[in-house]
TIZA-772182 format. One record per residue (C-alpha): residue number from 0; residue in one letter; x negated, y negated, z negated. Coordinates in steps of 0.05 Angstrom, whole numbers, plus 32768, in hexadecimal, padded with zeros to 4 digits. Example, Ala and Ser with C-alpha at 12.3 -4.5 7.8 and 13.67 -1.06 7.14 Angstrom:
BEGIN
   num   residu      u      v      w
     0        A   7F0A   805A   7F64
     1        S   7EEF   8015   7F71
***
This chain:
BEGIN
   num   residu      u      v      w
     0        X   7EA0   7F9D   8239
     1        X   7ED0   7FD3   8221
     2        X   7EA7   7FDC   81E1
     3        X   7EA7   7F92   81D2
     4        X   7EF1   7F8D   81DE
     5        X   7EFD   7FC9   81B1
     6        X   7ED4   7FAB   8178
     7        X   7EF9   7F68   817F
     8        X   7F3D   7F89   817D
     9        X   7F2A   7FB7   8143
    10        X   7F10   7F7D   811A
    11        X   7F4E   7F54   812A
    12        X   7F80   7F87   810F
    13        X   7F57   7FA5   80D6
    14        X   7F5C   7F6C   80A4
    15        X   7FA5   7F75   8093
    16        X   7FA5   7FC1   809B
    17        X   7F6A   7FC8   806B
    18        X   7F8F   7F9E   8039
    19        X   7FD0   7FC5   8039
    20        X   7FAD   8009   8039
    21        X   7F80   7FF2   8001
    22        X   7FBF   7FDF   7FDA
    23        X   7FDA   8026   7FE6
    24        X   7F9B   8045   7FC9
    25        X   7F9E   8016   7F8C
    26        X   7FE8   8029   7F83
    27        X   7FD3   8073   7F86
    28        X   7FA2   8069   7F4D
    29        X   7FDC   804D   7F24
    30        X   8004   808B   7F37
    31        X   7FCC   80B8   7F20
    32        X   7FCE   8097   7EDB
    33        X   801A   809D   7ED7
    34        X   8019   80E6   7EEB
    35        X   7FE1   80F5   7EB9
    36        X   800C   80D6   7E82
    37        X   8049   80FD   7E99
    38        X   8024   8140   7E9C
    39        X   8002   8131   7E5A
    40        X   7FCD   8165   7E69
    41        X   7FFF   819E   7E6B
    42        X   8011   819F   7EB5
    43        X   805C   819D   7EA6
    44        X   8089   8161   7EB0
    45        X   80BB   817F   7E7F
    46        X   808F   816B   7E45
    47        X   8090   8121   7E5A
    48        X   80BA   80EF   7E34
    49        X   80F9   80D1   7E53
    50        X   80D7   808E   7E5D
    51        X   809B   80AD   7E7F
    52        X   80C7   80D7   7EAB
    53        X   80EF   8099   7EC0
    54        X   80AF   8073   7ED0
    55        X   8095   80AF   7EF9
    56        X   80D6   80B4   7F20
    57        X   80D6   806A   7F30
    58        X   808D   806D   7F45
    59        X   809A   80A8   7F74
    60        X   80D3   8082   7F94
    61        X   80A8   8044   7F9E
    62        X   806D   806E   7FB6
    63        X   8095   8093   7FEB
    64        X   80B4   8051   8002
    65        X   806E   8031   8003
    66        X   8050   8069   802E
    67        X   8089   8064   805F
    68        X   8084   8018   8063
    69        X   8039   8019   806D
    70        X   803B   804E   80A3
    71        X   8072   8029   80C8
    72        X   8051   7FE6   80BD
    73        X   800F   8000   80DA
    74        X   8032   801A   8118
    75        X   805A   7FDA   8123
    76        X   801E   7FAD   8115
    77        X   7FF3   7FD1   8148
    78        X   802B   7FCF   817C
    79        X   8037   7F86   816E
    80        X   7FEC   7F79   8176
    81        X   7FF0   7F95   81BD
    82        X   802C   7F69   81CD
    83        X   800A   7F2A   81B1
    84        X   7FC8   7F39   81D3
    85        X   7FE6   7F46   8217
    86        X   8026   7F1D   821D
    87        X   8024   7EE2   81EC
    88        X   7FFA   7EA2   81EB
    89        X   7FBF   7ECD   81D7
    90        X   7FC9   7EF3   8218
    91        X   7FB5   7EB6   8241
    92        X   7F70   7EB9   8223
    93        X   7F6A   7F04   8225
    94        X   7F7B   7F07   826F
    95        X   7F46   7ED4   8281
    96        X   7F0F   7F03   8269
    97        X   7EEA   7F2D   829C
    98        X   7F0F   7F6B   8284
    99        X   7F39   7F9B   82AD
   100        X   7F80   7FAF   8299
   101        X   7F66   7FF6   828B
   102        X   7F33   7FDA   825A
   103        X   7F69   7FB2   8236
   104        X   7F94   7FF0   8231
   105        X   7F5E   8020   8219
   106        X   7F3E   7FF0   81E7
   107        X   7F80   7FE5   81C3
   108        X   7F92   802E   81CA
   109        X   7F52   8043   81A7
   110        X   7F5F   8010   8170
   111        X   7FA5   802D   8168
   112        X   7F87   8074   8163
   113        X   7F52   805F   8131
   114        X   7F83   803E   8102
   115        X   7FB5   8076   810B
   116        X   7F80   80A6   80F2
   117        X   7F6B   8078   80B9
   118        X   7FB4   8071   80A6
   119        X   7FBD   80BD   80A1
   120        X   7F7B   80C6   807C
   121        X   7F8C   8091   8048
   122        X   7FD2   80AD   803E
   123        X   7FB5   80F2   8033
   124        X   7F80   80D5   8004
   125        X   7FB7   80B0   7FDF
   126        X   7FDF   80F1   7FD6
   127        X   7FA0   8114   7FBE
   128        X   7F91   80DD   7F8B
   129        X   7FD6   80E6   7F6C
   130        X   7FE5   8130   7F71
   131        X   7FA4   8157   7F76
   132        X   7F91   8173   7F32
   133        X   7F7F   81B5   7F13
   134        X   7FC8   81CC   7F13
   135        X   7FD8   81BA   7F5C
   136        X   7F96   81D3   7F77
   137        X   7FA8   821B   7F69
   138        X   7FE6   8216   7F95
   139        X   7FC6   81F2   7FD0
   140        X   7FAB   8231   7FF3
   141        X   7FEF   8253   7FEE
   142        X   8012   8214   8008
   143        X   7FE5   820F   8046
   144        X   7FEA   8259   8053
   145        X   8036   8257   8052
   146        X   8036   8218   807C
   147        X   800A   8238   80B1
   148        X   8034   8278   80B1
   149        X   8073   824E   80BC
   150        X   8052   822A   80F6
   151        X   803E   826C   8117
   152        X   8084   8286   810E
   153        X   80A1   8248   812E
   154        X   8073   824E   816A
   155        X   807E   8298   8171
   156        X   803A   82A6   8192
   157        X   7FF6   82BE   817C
   158        X   7FCD   8294   814C
   159        X   7F9C   8282   8184
   160        X   7FD1   8267   81B4
   161        X   7FF7   8245   817C
   162        X   7FB7   8220   8168
   163        X   7FA9   820C   81B0
   164        X   7FF0   81F4   81B9
   165        X   7FEF   81CB   8179
   166        X   7FAC   81AA   818A
   167        X   7FC2   8199   81D0
   168        X   8005   817F   81B8
   169        X   7FE4   8153   8182
   170        X   7FB1   8137   81B3
   171        X   7FE4   8127   81E8
   172        X   8016   810B   81B6
   173        X   7FE3   80D8   819D
   174        X   7FDE   80B7   81E2
   175        X   8027   80C6   81F3
   176        X   8042   809E   81B7
   177        X   8012   8064   81C1
   178        X   801D   805D   820B
   179        X   8069   8064   8203
   180        X   8069   8028   81D4
   181        X   803A   8000   8200
   182        X   8065   800F   823D
   183        X   80A4   7FF8   8219
   184        X   8080   7FB8   8206
   185        X   806B   7FAE   824E
   186        X   80B3   7FB8   8265
   187        X   80CA   7F86   8231
   188        X   8098   7F53   824C
   189        X   80BD   7F54   828E
   190        X   80F9   7F34   826D
   191        X   80FF   7EE9   8276
   192        X   8114   7EDF   822E
   193        X   8115   7F09   81EE
   194        X   80D9   7F33   8202
   195        X   80D2   7F55   81BE
   196        X   811B   7F69   81BF
   197        X   8111   7F82   8205
   198        X   80D7   7FAC   81EE
   199        X   80FF   7FC9   81B5
   200        X   8139   7FD8   81E3
   201        X   810B   7FF8   8216
   202        X   80EB   8024   81E0
   203        X   8130   8039   81C6
   204        X   8146   804A   820D
   205        X   8107   8072   821D
   206        X   810D   8098   81DB
   207        X   8157   80A8   81E7
   208        X   814A   80C2   822D
   209        X   810F   80ED   8215
   210        X   813A   810B   81DD
   211        X   8170   811F   820F
   212        X   813C   813D   823E
   213        X   811C   8161   8204
   214        X   815D   8182   81F0
   215        X   816A   8197   8238
   216        X   8124   81B5   823B
   217        X   812E   81DD   81FB
   218        X   8170   81FA   8212
   219        X   8157   8208   8258
   220        X   8113   8226   8248
   221        X   8129   8254   8211
   222        X   811D   8233   81CE
   223        X   814F   8213   81A0
   224        X   8158   820D   8154
   225        X   81A3   8218   815F
   226        X   81D0   8252   8171
   227        X   821A   825A   8182
   228        X   8247   827F   8151
   229        X   8285   82A9   8160
   230        X   82AF   826A   8163
   231        X   8282   824B   8198
   232        X   8269   8218   8165
   233        X   8221   8200   8165
   234        X   81FF   8213   8124
   235        X   81B8   820F   810A
   236        X   8193   8251   8108
   237        X   8172   8267   80C7
   238        X   8135   8282   80EB
   239        X   8113   827C   812E
   240        X   80F4   82AD   815E
   241        X   80C3   8279   8175
   242        X   80BB   824E   81B2
   243        X   80B8   826F   81F5
   244        X   8075   8269   821B
   245        X   809B   8245   8253
   246        X   80B3   8210   8223
   247        X   806F   8207   8203
   248        X   804B   8201   8246
   249        X   807F   81D4   8266
   250        X   8083   81A6   822A
   251        X   8037   819A   822C
   252        X   8038   818C   8277
   253        X   8076   8160   8270
   254        X   8058   8136   8238
   255        X   8016   8130   825D
   256        X   8039   8117   829C
   257        X   8062   80E5   8274
   258        X   8023   80CC   8252
   259        X   8001   80C1   8295
   260        X   8041   80A0   82AF
   261        X   8044   8070   8273
   262        X   7FFB   805E   827E
   263        X   8005   8051   82C8
   264        X   8042   8026   82B9
   265        X   801B   7FFD   8286
   266        X   7FE1   7FF4   82B7
   267        X   8010   7FDF   82EF
   268        X   8035   7FAB   82C6
   269        X   7FF4   7F8D   82AA
   270        X   7FD4   7F89   82EE
   271        X   800F   7F7A   831C
   272        X   804A   7F61   82F3
   273        X   8029   7F3A   82BA
   274        X   8059   7F08   829D
   275        X   803D   7ED8   8268
   276        X   8077   7EA6   826A
***
């Protein structure tokens, strides 16, 4: 039943998301043409005319805005789909199916993950369509090498442990972010009126509390991007000695416990406190 529910939910959300991501790829092809005209085969924007430079600048502005809007729209649309499917008129039908609350949660979570991955892949493909050419290709290895070196410096541990930490953090953060949004929506559903505003307020409150706890953790466990100068003022450091192992380990455990807590909260509300009014 979980597989059938997953296919139904995936089909339901994919129509609009395919359309807007297809539009992004089409807009990227236009950008490729504009950049080719601006470079004029010489790999230098300085040789482009004033009109071409203006068109290129306007396109870049629209493109960056478009990527931001599509990424945010995808996230909001998938979150809204959970709210509609569980707590709106559609929820009456969904909750009559022989499906457990856990199956409802995981089916929509997997759809969220699938489209999150598709969103990232299409955005990367869009960037490649526009910017990858014979001139940029020669700088890509150097860029990734410097990026990886900066990441290792930030973590302050060996390459092996840094890689493990990043993989675990990425894996946990996927479920953490999804379940945090779902939990906020569930809290909003408990409101008698203005359930969506209640969900937004719950999400903002959760995020604020987590940010405060995160700062306390960084200062307590020995990692902070700030230092105190001779005047006792808090200033940003120009370099970092890396995160302490205590901070890295505790942050993983903390995020994992929160993820489990969010899931249990969602499951409890769907099974014991369901409010479809």
